[in-house]
C-alpha positions as CSV (number, residue, x, y, z in Angstrom):
1,M,-0.1,0.3,0.3
2,D,1.4,3.3,-1.0
3,G,1.5,6.5,1.5
4,K,-1.5,8.1,-0.2
5,S,-3.6,5.3,-0.2
6,R,-2.5,4.8,3.3
7,I,-3.4,8.1,4.7
8,D,-6.6,7.6,2.8
9,T,-7.9,4.5,4.9
10,L,-6.8,6.0,7.9
11,N,-8.9,9.1,7.6
12,N,-10.6,10.6,10.8
13,I,-9.1,8.0,13.1
14,Q,-7.6,9.2,16.3
15,I,-5.6,7.2,19.2
16,F,-5.3,8.1,22.6
17,A,-3.8,6.6,25.7
18,G,-4.0,7.0,29.4
19,N,-1.2,6.5,31.9
20,A,-1.5,2.2,31.9
21,N,0.9,2.0,28.9
22,P,1.9,4.8,26.8
23,T,5.0,3.5,25.3
24,L,2.9,0.6,23.5
25,A,0.2,3.1,22.7
26,R,2.8,5.4,21.0
27,K,4.6,2.0,19.7
28,V,1.0,1.2,17.6
29,C,0.7,5.1,16.2
30,K,4.3,4.5,14.9
31,Y,3.1,1.4,13.3
32,L,-0.2,3.5,11.7
33,S,2.2,6.4,10.9
34,I,-0.4,8.4,12.8
35,P,0.2,11.0,16.0
36,L,-1.2,10.0,19.3
37,G,-3.8,12.0,20.4
38,N,-3.4,14.5,22.9
39,V,-5.2,14.4,25.8
40,L,-4.3,15.2,30.2
41,V,-5.1,12.6,32.5
42,G,-4.0,13.5,35.6
43,R,-5.0,13.9,39.2
44,F,-7.0,16.6,41.5
45,P,-5.5,17.3,44.6
46,D,-7.3,14.8,46.3
47,G,-6.6,11.8,44.0
48,E,-9.4,11.9,41.6
49,I,-8.7,11.7,38.2
50,D,-8.8,14.5,35.8
51,V,-8.9,14.0,31.9
52,K,-9.1,16.8,29.3
53,V,-9.0,15.9,25.9
54,N,-7.0,18.9,23.8
55,E,-8.1,18.3,20.2
56,D,-11.2,18.1,18.5
57,V,-12.6,14.4,18.4
58,R,-16.0,15.5,17.3
59,G,-17.0,12.6,14.4
60,S,-13.6,10.7,15.0
61,D,-13.4,7.2,15.5
62,I,-11.5,7.1,18.7
63,F,-9.2,4.1,20.3
64,I,-8.2,3.9,23.8
65,I,-5.3,1.8,24.8
66,Q,-5.5,1.5,28.4
67,P,-4.7,-2.2,30.0
68,T,-5.8,-2.4,33.0
69,C,-3.2,-3.6,34.8
70,P,-1.6,-2.5,38.5
71,P,-2.6,-0.4,39.8
72,V,-6.0,-2.3,38.5
73,N,-8.2,0.6,40.2
74,E,-6.8,3.4,39.0
75,N,-6.2,2.1,35.5
76,L,-9.6,1.1,35.2
77,A,-11.0,4.4,36.5
78,E,-9.0,6.0,33.7
79,L,-10.4,3.9,31.5
80,L,-14.1,4.5,32.5
81,I,-13.4,8.4,32.6
82,L,-11.9,8.6,29.0
83,I,-14.5,6.8,27.5
84,D,-17.0,9.2,29.1
85,C,-15.0,12.1,28.1
86,F,-15.1,10.7,24.4
87,K,-18.5,9.9,24.4
88,R,-19.5,13.5,25.3
89,A,-17.2,14.9,23.0
90,S,-19.4,13.3,20.3
91,S,-16.7,10.8,18.8
92,A,-18.3,8.9,16.2
93,R,-17.3,5.6,17.7
94,I,-15.4,4.3,20.5
95,T,-13.4,1.3,20.7
96,A,-11.7,0.2,23.9
97,V,-8.6,-1.2,23.6
98,L,-7.4,-3.6,26.8
99,P,-4.2,-5.4,26.1
100,Y,-4.6,-7.0,29.4
101,Y,-8.2,-7.5,30.7
102,G,-7.8,-7.3,34.5
103,Y,-10.2,-8.7,36.9
104,A,-10.8,-11.5,35.0
105,R,-10.3,-14.4,36.7
106,K,-13.2,-13.9,38.6
107,D,-15.3,-15.5,35.6
108,R,-18.1,-17.8,37.0
109,K,-19.3,-18.6,40.3
110,D,-17.2,-21.6,41.2
111,E,-18.5,-21.3,44.6
112,G,-21.2,-19.4,47.2
113,R,-21.0,-15.7,47.6
114,V,-18.6,-14.8,45.3
115,P,-18.6,-12.0,42.8
116,I,-18.3,-12.5,38.8
117,T,-15.7,-9.6,38.4
118,A,-15.3,-10.0,34.9
119,K,-18.9,-9.7,34.1
120,L,-19.2,-6.0,36.1
121,V,-16.4,-4.8,33.9
122,A,-17.9,-6.1,31.2
123,N,-20.7,-4.2,32.4
124,L,-19.0,-0.5,33.2
125,V,-17.2,-0.6,30.1
126,T,-20.1,-1.0,28.0
127,E,-22.4,1.5,30.5
128,A,-19.2,4.5,30.5
129,G,-20.1,4.4,26.6
130,A,-17.3,1.9,24.6
131,D,-18.9,0.9,21.1
132,R,-16.3,-2.2,21.0
133,L,-13.8,-3.9,22.7
134,L,-10.3,-5.1,21.7
135,T,-8.2,-7.2,23.9
136,I,-5.7,-9.9,23.8
137,D,-5.5,-13.6,24.8
138,L,-8.3,-13.0,28.0
139,H,-7.8,-15.5,30.6
140,A,-11.4,-16.9,29.8
141,A,-12.5,-16.6,26.2
142,Q,-16.4,-16.8,27.5
143,I,-15.5,-13.4,28.8
144,Q,-16.8,-12.4,25.1
145,G,-20.1,-13.3,25.5
146,F,-20.3,-11.0,28.7
147,F,-20.4,-8.3,26.4
148,D,-23.1,-6.7,24.4
149,I,-21.1,-4.9,22.5
150,P,-18.8,-6.4,19.6
151,V,-15.6,-7.8,21.0
152,D,-12.2,-8.4,19.2
153,H,-10.2,-11.2,21.0
154,L,-6.7,-11.4,19.7
155,L,-4.3,-13.8,20.0
156,A,-0.5,-13.6,20.8
157,F,0.5,-16.7,19.8
158,R,2.2,-16.0,16.4
159,V,4.3,-13.4,18.1
160,L,5.6,-16.0,20.7
161,A,5.7,-18.9,18.1
162,D,7.7,-16.6,15.5
163,Y,10.2,-16.1,18.3
164,Y,10.9,-19.5,19.2
165,R,11.3,-20.3,15.3
166,E,13.7,-17.9,15.0
167,K,16.1,-19.6,17.9
168,K,16.4,-22.7,15.8
169,L,16.1,-24.7,19.1
170,E,15.9,-29.1,18.5
171,D,13.5,-31.3,20.4
172,F,11.3,-29.1,22.0
173,V,8.0,-30.1,23.0
174,V,5.5,-27.3,24.3
175,V,4.0,-28.0,27.9
176,S,0.8,-26.4,29.2
177,P,1.2,-25.8,33.0
178,D,-2.4,-27.1,33.9
179,V,-5.3,-29.0,32.1
180,G,-7.1,-25.5,31.9
181,G,-4.4,-24.5,29.7
182,I,-4.1,-27.5,26.8
183,K,-6.5,-25.7,24.3
184,I,-3.8,-22.4,23.5
185,A,-1.0,-25.0,24.1
186,R,-2.3,-27.0,21.4
187,L,-2.7,-24.1,19.0
188,Y,1.6,-23.2,19.7
189,S,2.1,-27.4,19.3
190,K,0.3,-27.1,16.0
191,N,1.7,-23.8,14.6
192,M,4.9,-25.3,15.5
193,H,4.6,-28.6,14.7
194,I,6.0,-29.9,17.7
195,R,4.5,-32.4,20.6
196,L,2.6,-31.0,23.2
197,A,3.0,-32.3,27.0
198,V,1.0,-31.2,30.2
199,V,1.4,-30.9,33.8
200,D,-1.3,-31.8,36.0
201,K,-1.8,-29.1,38.9
202,R,-3.9,-28.4,41.8
203,R,-4.6,-25.5,43.4
204,V,-4.8,-25.8,47.3
205,G,-5.1,-22.1,48.0
206,P,-5.2,-18.6,46.4
207,E,-0.8,-18.4,46.3
208,E,-0.5,-22.4,46.7
209,I,0.1,-24.9,44.0
210,E,0.5,-28.9,43.9
211,V,1.8,-30.1,41.1
212,G,1.6,-33.9,40.4
213,F,2.7,-35.4,37.3
214,V,3.0,-35.0,33.5
215,I,1.3,-36.1,30.8
216,G,3.5,-36.5,27.8
217,D,7.0,-37.5,27.2
218,V,9.7,-34.4,28.1
219,K,12.8,-36.4,28.9
220,D,15.8,-34.9,26.8
221,R,13.4,-32.3,25.2
222,N,13.7,-28.6,25.8
223,A,10.4,-27.5,27.2
224,I,8.6,-24.5,26.4
225,I,6.0,-23.1,29.2
226,I,3.1,-21.7,27.5
227,D,0.4,-19.8,29.5
228,D,-1.8,-16.3,29.5
229,I,-0.6,-14.4,32.7
230,I,2.3,-15.1,35.0
231,A,1.2,-13.2,38.0
232,T,2.6,-15.0,41.2
233,G,5.0,-17.2,39.5
234,G,4.2,-20.2,41.4
235,S,2.4,-22.4,39.5
236,I,5.3,-21.8,36.4
237,C,7.7,-22.3,38.7
238,Q,6.4,-25.6,40.3
239,A,5.5,-26.4,36.6
240,A,9.7,-26.2,35.8
241,R,10.8,-28.0,38.6
242,I,8.6,-31.2,37.9
243,L,9.5,-31.1,34.3
244,K,13.5,-30.9,35.1
245,E,12.9,-34.1,37.3
246,K,11.0,-35.7,34.4
247,G,14.6,-35.3,32.4
248,A,13.8,-31.8,30.7
249,K,16.9,-30.0,29.3
250,D,16.4,-26.7,28.7
251,I,13.1,-24.7,30.0
252,Y,11.8,-21.6,28.4
253,V,8.6,-20.0,29.7
254,G,6.5,-17.9,27.2
255,A,3.6,-15.6,28.6
256,T,1.3,-12.8,27.3
257,H,1.1,-10.7,30.0
258,P,3.8,-10.1,32.9
259,V,2.1,-9.1,35.8
260,L,4.6,-10.3,38.0
261,C,3.3,-9.6,41.1
262,G,4.7,-10.1,44.8
263,S,7.8,-12.1,45.1
264,A,7.1,-13.5,41.5
265,A,10.6,-12.2,40.3
266,E,12.8,-14.0,42.9
267,K,10.2,-17.4,42.6
268,L,11.2,-17.3,38.5
269,M,15.2,-15.8,39.5
270,D,15.6,-19.4,41.5
271,A,13.8,-21.9,39.1
272,P,15.7,-23.9,36.6
273,I,13.9,-21.6,34.0
274,K,16.6,-20.4,31.3
275,E,14.3,-18.1,29.5
276,I,10.6,-16.0,30.1
277,A,9.6,-14.6,26.8
278,V,6.5,-11.8,27.3
279,T,4.8,-9.3,25.2
280,D,4.4,-5.5,25.9
281,T,0.7,-5.8,27.0
282,I,1.4,-4.1,30.5
283,P,4.9,-2.5,31.2
284,L,7.4,-4.7,33.3
285,N,7.4,-3.6,37.1
286,E,10.7,-2.9,39.0
287,H,10.6,-6.4,40.6
288,A,10.1,-7.6,36.9
289,R,13.0,-5.7,35.7
290,S,15.0,-7.1,37.6
291,L,14.9,-10.4,36.2
292,G,17.6,-9.0,33.6
293,T,18.5,-11.0,30.9
294,K,16.5,-14.0,31.6
295,I,13.1,-11.8,30.3
296,K,12.8,-11.0,26.9
297,V,9.8,-8.9,26.1
298,L,8.4,-8.9,22.7
299,S,5.7,-6.2,21.3
300,I,2.7,-7.0,20.1
301,A,2.2,-3.3,18.6
302,S,2.0,-4.4,15.2
303,L,-0.6,-6.9,16.1
304,L,-2.7,-4.4,17.7
305,G,-2.1,-1.9,15.0
306,E,-3.3,-4.3,12.0
307,A,-6.3,-4.9,14.2
308,I,-7.3,-1.2,14.9
309,K,-6.5,-0.5,11.0
310,R,-8.8,-3.5,10.1
311,I,-11.4,-2.4,12.8
312,H,-11.4,1.4,11.2
313,T,-11.5,-0.3,7.6
314,N,-14.2,-2.4,8.7
315,K,-11.7,-5.2,7.6
316,S,-11.9,-9.0,8.8
317,I,-10.0,-9.6,11.9
318,S,-9.9,-13.5,12.1
319,S,-8.2,-13.5,8.9
320,M,-5.2,-12.1,10.4
321,F,-4.8,-15.3,12.3
322,S,-5.4,-17.5,8.8
323,E,-2.8,-15.9,6.9
324,S,0.4,-17.2,6.5
């Protein structure tokens, strides 16, 4: 596509960002060759969020890039206020771009007297005025059904899979750290044409994991543990240790969202893991950066940028994952 046609197809589009991940927003804008929108997202003296859009957005196709990563409540509130602001400024359409969708763990009532926060956040985003949602690797795919607006659910697997193919390591096996992750691990296995294994995992507390056994052959093979989120790191570290016990060689970890809260960085540093590859859906916190060369950050800016362009020009999103 030449420069003139590229500009024509992206007419009347504006991209803005809150304070959650402005670096990613700038990368997306660079991919699309458009400037990042000018908006002030500050604080009143009492801590309340103050938003002011410093350019005309009437009739524009607006995309707000704001993952709801830690501090979760602050970033979620910023998102909702930004949506309300653009709605009242007469924007033609507002797409909430949540590379990371927080509060997703509670997606059903698995016991009595608990909330379904994934649905609550869906209601909040919709009621604030969003016309559609764009997100990456939801913790549970059924969260799409919580919305009464269109949801475009992107998968980061191609970014990670391409990275591991470029390493040209031999005797690979893709490992799901639990039974619930088999579907996404199978996607990597099929895409990379390598074997699949599963670590049996049972959770006995919010931060405590019991690991049982491995389904599949990992002996004398390099293992890639695939997961959507690394939060406390307990599940990943336990899985890595049992893989070592079963005779695996080098162990790699690939995950989309590097939440890495609490003592996760220390656990991962001590675990028998050679490298951790994550994406920039959310920025690395100070503890995560202490992992140094053990952690590799891959950008999903082009993935997001291409999806935004296709939404704006009314082209297929699903075809992005069927194209070779």
